[in-house]
C-alpha positions as a Python dict, from the first residue, in 0.01 Angstrom:
ca = {
    (1, 'X'): (0, 0, 0),
    (2, 'X'): (141, 335, -100),
    (3, 'X'): (163, 600, 170),
    (4, 'X'): (262, 924, 5),
    (5, 'X'): (635, 984, 1),
    (6, 'X'): (711, 714, 257),
    (7, 'X'): (894, 403, 156),
    (8, 'X'): (687, 81, 172),
    (9, 'X'): (929, -53, 435),
    (10, 'X'): (928, 267, 644),
    (11, 'X'): (745, 111, 939),
    (12, 'X'): (982, -186, 956),
    (13, 'X'): (1282, 46, 924),
    (14, 'X'): (1151, 249, 1217),
    (15, 'X'): (1107, -65, 1428),
    (16, 'X'): (1455, -191, 1336),
    (17, 'X'): (1606, 150, 1419),
    (18, 'X'): (1437, 157, 1760),
    (19, 'X'): (1561, -192, 1842),
    (20, 'X'): (1914, -115, 1724),
    (21, 'X'): (1923, 200, 1940),
    (22, 'X'): (1810, 4, 2246),
    (23, 'X'): (2065, -273, 2190),
    (24, 'X'): (2348, -22, 2147),
    (25, 'X'): (2244, 161, 2463),
    (26, 'X'): (2230, -163, 2661),
    (27, 'X'): (2570, -279, 2531),
    (28, 'X'): (2729, 55, 2618),
    (29, 'X'): (2619, 13, 2979),
    (30, 'X'): (2769, -331, 3031),
    (31, 'X'): (3049, -330, 3288),
    (32, 'X'): (3403, -369, 3155),
    (33, 'X'): (3734, -459, 3313),
    (34, 'X'): (3797, -632, 3645),
    (35, 'X'): (3530, -640, 3913),
    (36, 'X'): (3580, -420, 4215),
    (37, 'X'): (3589, -564, 4566),
    (38, 'X'): (3417, -252, 4706),
    (39, 'X'): (3143, -33, 4557),
    (40, 'X'): (3276, 275, 4382),
    (41, 'X'): (2980, 481, 4512),
    (42, 'X'): (2954, 390, 4881),
    (43, 'X'): (3264, 173, 4944),
    (44, 'X'): (3051, -118, 5073),
    (45, 'X'): (3202, -462, 5006),
    (46, 'X'): (3072, -639, 4693),
    (47, 'X'): (3007, -1009, 4764),
    (48, 'X'): (3224, -1258, 4577),
    (49, 'X'): (2917, -1428, 4426),
    (50, 'X'): (2811, -1095, 4269),
    (51, 'X'): (3161, -1035, 4134),
    (52, 'X'): (3164, -1379, 3972),
    (53, 'X'): (2810, -1348, 3835),
    (54, 'X'): (2871, -1005, 3677),
    (55, 'X'): (3224, -963, 3540),
    (56, 'X'): (3333, -602, 3568),
    (57, 'X'): (3079, -514, 3840),
    (58, 'X'): (3147, -176, 4002),
    (59, 'X'): (2845, -116, 4227),
    (60, 'X'): (2688, -294, 4525),
    (61, 'X'): (2329, -413, 4494),
    (62, 'X'): (2183, -107, 4670),
    (63, 'X'): (2372, 144, 4454),
    (64, 'X'): (2299, -57, 4139),
    (65, 'X'): (1926, -54, 4223),
    (66, 'X'): (1937, 325, 4260),
    (67, 'X'): (2129, 357, 3933),
    (68, 'X'): (1871, 137, 3757),
    (69, 'X'): (1587, 359, 3883),
    (70, 'X'): (1757, 663, 3732),
    (71, 'X'): (1804, 481, 3401),
    (72, 'X'): (1437, 381, 3395),
    (73, 'X'): (1346, 748, 3347),
    (74, 'X'): (1481, 723, 2992),
    (75, 'X'): (1180, 656, 2772),
    (76, 'X'): (1362, 499, 2480),
    (77, 'X'): (1103, 642, 2244),
    (78, 'X'): (1253, 696, 1900),
    (79, 'X'): (1123, 1033, 1778),
    (80, 'X'): (1314, 1043, 1449),
    (81, 'X'): (1021, 938, 1237),
    (82, 'X'): (722, 983, 1460),
    (83, 'X'): (429, 1188, 1333),
    (84, 'X'): (412, 1360, 1670),
    (85, 'X'): (763, 1505, 1628),
    (86, 'X'): (680, 1622, 1276),
    (87, 'X'): (371, 1809, 1391),
    (88, 'X'): (553, 2017, 1653),
}
């Protein structure tokens, strides 16, 4: 079905772009390097089991939970091709 100037695959391209953005964002947040023995935020000891389960871990569970809450505020909504962004 033709939709004006839009490419027939425009919807799928938008979906693929949104997924690619989310994957790149998630990969960029993965810990790297050696795990720390103490939290870099509060200096609390990080249990050995956590260090083995998450290579490169830098935060204790409490600080990581707080960090995750802050990250949840990011909507992840891709506005590049949305009609709403074109109307404003």
